[in-house]
Legacy VTK file of the C-alpha trace (Angstrom):
# vtk DataFile Version 3.0
C-alpha trace
ASCII
DATASET POLYDATA
POINTS 226 float
-0.015 -1.485 1.463
-0.931 -1.196 5.130
-3.504 1.474 5.885
-4.428 3.315 9.081
-5.841 0.306 10.959
-3.299 -2.190 9.611
-0.171 -3.811 11.012
1.878 -6.995 10.804
1.381 -9.440 13.669
3.711 -12.227 14.778
1.709 -13.175 17.880
1.291 -16.963 17.556
-2.386 -16.899 18.575
-3.119 -14.340 15.835
-1.039 -15.758 12.963
-2.885 -17.821 10.363
0.082 -19.434 8.602
3.851 -19.062 8.628
5.375 -16.619 11.096
3.278 -13.503 10.433
-0.088 -12.279 9.172
-1.665 -8.937 8.347
-3.777 -7.587 11.218
-6.628 -5.103 10.990
-7.831 -3.615 14.264
-10.027 -0.612 15.064
-11.875 0.527 18.196
-12.836 4.119 17.361
-16.048 5.778 16.224
-15.420 5.911 12.464
-16.891 3.550 9.886
-15.202 1.626 7.076
-11.681 2.108 8.408
-9.150 0.590 5.962
-6.358 -1.679 7.154
-4.998 -3.062 3.873
-5.240 -2.045 0.226
-3.487 -2.320 -3.082
-1.857 0.814 -4.498
-3.114 1.833 -7.970
0.149 3.701 -8.616
2.072 0.431 -8.304
-0.567 -2.122 -9.287
-2.855 -0.832 -12.027
-6.024 -2.892 -12.327
-7.354 -2.747 -15.851
-10.753 -1.160 -16.418
-13.579 -3.483 -17.506
-11.526 -6.571 -16.605
-12.658 -9.283 -14.192
-10.524 -9.903 -11.076
-10.708 -12.410 -8.242
-9.183 -11.895 -4.784
-8.882 -14.780 -2.318
-7.520 -14.870 1.240
-7.747 -16.643 4.571
-8.914 -14.935 7.742
-9.127 -15.345 11.497
-11.375 -13.136 13.632
-9.408 -11.852 16.630
-12.008 -9.584 18.251
-15.719 -10.018 17.554
-16.785 -7.188 15.224
-19.741 -4.885 15.747
-20.532 -4.624 12.040
-18.124 -6.962 10.294
-15.063 -6.786 8.076
-15.357 -5.872 4.396
-13.334 -6.581 1.265
-14.126 -4.876 -2.029
-12.793 -3.551 -5.299
-13.009 0.205 -4.748
-12.551 3.170 -7.088
-12.550 6.642 -5.454
-13.640 8.152 -8.773
-16.502 5.704 -9.100
-17.421 6.296 -5.472
-17.866 10.003 -6.171
-20.601 8.918 -8.597
-22.121 6.552 -6.021
-20.943 3.650 -8.173
-19.876 0.738 -5.975
-19.200 -2.895 -6.828
-20.583 -5.700 -4.639
-18.403 -6.442 -1.629
-18.158 -9.313 0.847
-18.530 -8.962 4.610
-17.078 -11.288 7.232
-19.115 -11.741 10.411
-18.539 -14.081 13.316
-17.115 -14.468 16.797
-13.518 -14.230 17.943
-11.585 -17.358 16.992
-13.585 -18.184 13.880
-11.563 -18.841 10.713
-12.343 -19.196 7.035
-11.536 -18.114 3.505
-13.060 -15.551 1.170
-13.282 -15.330 -2.607
-14.563 -12.181 -4.290
-14.896 -11.752 -8.058
-15.887 -8.473 -9.726
-15.804 -6.992 -13.199
-14.384 -3.497 -12.859
-16.017 -0.416 -14.284
-14.532 2.183 -16.637
-12.166 3.711 -14.082
-8.384 3.507 -13.709
-8.046 3.940 -9.940
-9.455 0.653 -8.651
-7.845 -0.895 -5.591
-8.555 -3.976 -3.521
-9.488 -2.645 -0.077
-10.005 -4.293 3.291
-12.066 -2.378 5.900
-13.078 -2.721 9.518
-16.695 -1.573 9.121
-17.263 -0.702 12.780
-14.938 -2.030 15.462
-13.137 -5.338 15.828
-9.901 -7.084 14.901
-9.049 -9.622 12.206
-5.999 -11.334 10.715
-5.703 -12.089 6.994
-3.111 -14.119 5.125
-2.293 -15.892 1.858
-3.805 -13.124 -0.263
-3.908 -13.716 -4.016
-5.234 -11.428 -6.732
-5.870 -12.931 -10.155
-7.079 -11.496 -13.433
-9.926 -13.956 -13.912
-9.005 -16.569 -16.477
-5.240 -16.104 -16.014
-3.088 -18.859 -14.554
-0.727 -16.688 -12.502
-1.705 -14.146 -9.817
-1.008 -10.486 -10.542
-0.226 -9.967 -6.840
0.120 -11.999 -3.661
0.879 -11.260 -0.013
1.686 -13.450 2.987
3.229 -10.839 5.357
6.393 -12.912 5.804
9.890 -11.421 6.088
10.769 -9.404 3.003
7.159 -8.316 2.404
6.651 -5.158 0.378
4.260 -3.979 3.102
7.231 -3.002 5.283
9.546 -1.830 2.496
10.835 1.746 2.490
11.860 4.217 -0.214
14.844 6.416 0.707
16.494 9.482 -0.827
20.128 10.233 -0.017
22.751 12.790 -1.144
26.338 12.251 -2.221
27.512 14.911 0.267
26.392 15.742 3.777
27.186 19.460 3.324
26.174 21.665 0.400
28.855 24.059 -0.841
27.537 27.116 -2.661
27.596 26.594 -6.412
28.716 22.972 -6.228
26.234 20.430 -7.544
25.253 17.483 -5.359
23.962 14.161 -6.619
20.904 12.624 -4.971
19.825 9.034 -5.447
16.984 6.787 -4.380
16.819 3.296 -2.947
14.002 0.900 -2.149
14.647 -1.740 0.515
12.644 -4.346 2.338
12.786 -4.718 6.118
15.851 -6.993 5.882
17.809 -4.374 3.915
17.531 -6.262 0.637
17.136 -3.909 -2.363
13.859 -4.083 -4.274
13.303 -3.004 -7.856
11.554 0.249 -8.742
10.963 2.375 -11.809
12.404 5.655 -13.054
12.593 8.387 -10.407
11.112 11.851 -10.953
12.852 14.584 -8.930
11.467 17.871 -7.619
12.281 20.674 -5.167
9.277 21.244 -2.913
9.728 24.853 -1.838
8.362 27.718 -3.919
10.202 29.616 -5.184
12.761 26.789 -5.316
16.105 27.407 -3.623
17.743 24.839 -5.903
17.413 23.272 -9.304
17.486 19.545 -9.956
18.182 17.707 -13.190
16.517 14.512 -14.363
19.582 12.509 -13.266
19.328 13.796 -9.675
22.039 16.481 -9.790
21.053 19.309 -7.421
22.467 22.830 -7.731
21.724 25.271 -4.846
20.442 28.668 -6.046
19.885 30.522 -2.776
21.086 30.561 0.817
18.040 28.733 2.083
16.949 25.305 3.254
15.112 23.187 0.699
13.650 19.709 0.340
14.282 17.359 -2.573
11.654 14.723 -3.306
12.078 11.598 -5.390
9.028 9.736 -6.670
8.643 6.473 -8.564
5.181 5.127 -9.157
3.453 5.164 -5.781
6.782 5.431 -3.908
8.251 8.702 -2.668
10.868 9.994 -0.246
12.492 13.298 0.760
LINES 1 227
226 0 1 2 3 4 5 6 7 8 9 10 11 12 13 14 15 16 17 18 19 20 21 22 23 24 25 26 27 28 29 30 31 32 33 34 35 36 37 38 39 40 41 42 43 44 45 46 47 48 49 50 51 52 53 54 55 56 57 58 59 60 61 62 63 64 65 66 67 68 69 70 71 72 73 74 75 76 77 78 79 80 81 82 83 84 85 86 87 88 89 90 91 92 93 94 95 96 97 98 99 100 101 102 103 104 105 106 107 108 109 110 111 112 113 114 115 116 117 118 119 120 121 122 123 124 125 126 127 128 129 130 131 132 133 134 135 136 137 138 139 140 141 142 143 144 145 146 147 148 149 150 151 152 153 154 155 156 157 158 159 160 161 162 163 164 165 166 167 168 169 170 171 172 173 174 175 176 177 178 179 180 181 182 183 184 185 186 187 188 189 190 191 192 193 194 195 196 197 198 199 200 201 202 203 204 205 206 207 208 209 210 211 212 213 214 215 216 217 218 219 220 221 222 223 224 225
């Protein structure tokens, strides 16, 4: 998924292959600003397994401290437990490829994470993540049309107006940028306000309980929408 410093670029001088690439760009005062990462809620990397990530890159703006890729666990980080990373340095216009292999620790929240360490801009493309020794990648990304990076999870209701005492059915959809439906898992429903002004069943049937506004949230894995 794209993070705070990430975007999709279609500028020909920035694209590595195809029509689009992922772009990471940061010019502020923070350090280790993420622009791309995998989502552990949707892609669970198995503890104590060995993984390899490969990708191509093009430096767009010369970095002050480089660009980093690593396998990162927030839980492990709280214990000052970090796996070796790789850092890309160079001048604007330089291109190359990176391969990073790590054996994960005993944590379930690992993600592959791309950071701008200081300032600078970079494009990455043709990302592949493989469980070392396997023949097929567990994930890949090329930023082309239909990418999951620009997909959206929506929640909608069967009626535009709630009538007191009448149940309303809510449903969820997950679509890429072209409007093509994408698959997702079972949805868990909740009413955010406390005390709740409505009840909601597992099948998405909402019954108002008070004359008050309320928000229904649907969640599936790392996806959510209101």
